[in-house]
Structures are given as C-alpha cells and as structure tokens.
C-alpha positions in Angstrom: 22.9 -12.1 -5.8 20.6 -13.0 -8.7 17.8 -11.1 -10.3 14.8 -12.9 -11.7 12.6 -11.8 -14.6 10.6 -9.5 -12.4 13.6 -7.6 -11.3 13.6 -8.8 -7.7 16.9 -9.6 -6.1 17.4 -13.0 -4.5 20.4 -14.7 -3.0 20.9 -18.5 -3.1 21.6 -19.7 0.4 22.0 -23.4 1.3 19.4 -24.7 -1.2 16.9 -21.9 -0.5 16.0 -18.7 -2.3 15.9 -15.8 0.1 14.1 -12.7 -0.9 16.6 -9.8 -0.4 13.9 -7.1 -0.5 12.9 -7.8 3.1 9.8 -6.1 4.4 10.0 -4.7 7.9 7.4 -5.4 10.6 6.5 -1.9 11.9 4.1 -1.2 14.8 3.4 2.4 15.7 1.8 3.1 19.1 -0.1 6.4 18.8 -3.0 8.6 19.8 -5.5 10.3 17.5 -4.5 13.8 18.6 -0.7 13.4 18.4 0.7 15.6 15.6 4.1 13.7 15.6 2.1 10.5 15.1 0.5 12.0 12.0 3.9 13.1 10.8 5.2 9.5 11.2 2.2 8.2 9.3 3.0 10.6 6.4 6.6 9.4 6.5 5.4 5.8 6.2 3.1 6.6 3.3 5.7 8.6 1.5 8.2 5.7 1.7 5.5 3.0 1.1 6.2 1.4 4.5 3.4 -0.9 5.7 2.8 -0.6 9.4 0.3 -1.5 12.1 -1.2 1.5 13.9 -2.2 0.9 17.6 -4.2 3.7 19.3 -3.2 3.6 22.9 -5.8 6.3 23.7 -8.4 3.7 23.1 -6.7 0.5 24.1 -5.4 0.3 27.7 -3.7 -3.0 27.3 -1.8 -1.7 24.3 -0.8 1.4 26.3 0.6 -0.9 29.0 2.5 -2.9 26.4 3.9 0.3 24.9 5.2 1.5 28.3 6.7 -1.9 29.1 8.6 -1.9 25.7 9.7 1.7 25.7 9.7 2.9 29.4 7.8 5.9 28.1 4.2 7.2 28.1 4.7 9.6 25.2 3.8 8.8 21.7 4.7 7.9 19.0 6.5 4.8 19.9 7.6 2.9 16.8 8.7 -0.7 17.0 10.7 -2.2 14.0 11.2 -5.9 13.5 10.6 -6.7 17.3 14.1 -5.3 17.9 14.2 -1.6 17.6 12.1 0.9 19.7 12.1 4.5 18.5 10.4 7.0 20.9 9.2 10.1 19.2 9.3 11.1 15.5 13.0 10.7 14.7 13.4 10.7 10.9 17.1 9.8 10.9 16.5 6.8 13.2 13.6 5.7 11.0 15.6 5.9 7.9 18.6 4.1 9.5 16.5 1.1 10.8 14.3 0.9 7.8 17.3 1.2 5.5 16.0 4.2 3.5 18.8 6.1 1.8 16.9 9.2 0.5 
C-alpha cells in the first residue's frame, strides 16, 4: 500500500496502480412517497455516497426490473455494485456492504 502526495491510497498490482478508495455503484429503486426511501437518501447524503435514484412510481419498466432483481414490490430496493440487493432500509446491511465503520 502506497500513499501519494494527495493522501490517496494505492496498491501496486502487476504493473498497474489500483485506486484502493473504490467507489461503489449504488442504485436505489424508490417512490416519492416512501418515508424509508427518504431515510435511505439521508443516509447516503450523510455518508457522502453517490447513488442513482430510480422512481418506480413513474417508470413502469424500472419497476419490473426492480421486481425481477429483488422478488419484491416494496421499496426501497437498493442495489450495490450489481451484486447485493437490500430490500428495505437496513442500516446495518448498508454499512456492511458499503464498508462504513461508523
């Protein structure tokens, strides 16, 4: 592990520099009236997590995609790095999969 002059951590791996401060790809399927969706948004803002918000109340295709991925019609459904699906607002699951310690 090596730190550069900007304080970012890097690891030298087979002739390439790999940024160790990986950003997660987060998609939240939501509706405008869902209070748990609003709570999840506040969580993302508090922890400076960038995410894509998809309003399934306005986008039928996105709603079908959400149901296909989660098997659920309830929101929020949060997808992390195309691997993890979290149904509902689960702070401990979000912290675990986003690697947030506090």
